[in-house]
C-alpha positions, 0 to 999 in steps of 0.5 A: 500499500506504501508503494502505491501510496507513494506512486500516484502521487507524482503520476496524477501530477505528471498527468495533470501536467501532460493534459494541461499542456496538451490542450493548451497547445491543442495536441492532445484532447481539447479544453472540452474534455481536459477537466474530465481527465484532470478529475480523474488524475486528481482523483488517483492522486488523492485516493490513497491517502484519503483512505489508507493513511488518512481513514477516511472511508468515504473517499473510497468512491474517487476509486471509481471515479479514477478508473473511470475518468482517466481512461474515458479522457485517454480515448476521447483524447485518442479520438479528438481532432488536433490543431495539426490533424488531417480532419482538423484543417479540413474542418478549418478549410470548410469554415474558411470557405463559408 
């Protein structure tokens, strides 16, 4: 449990930084879905501390939130068109013709 407690926190910080930078640069996902990944990553980073160290039993709900929000963000970020993708340039070209 200690390894999980110590490893989840830096993972969550790194994942939040990845999501923040990716949505800001429009290279990974979008601001429309970034909040989903950030909530999931924050849940990953805090759940072990809250449940096992601070013994807050009600915080166990963060486990399913983290395990649903982060993978859902990964899937959405994977299919979301980015600034440099061919789909994004096609959409921009269609809007400029109007």
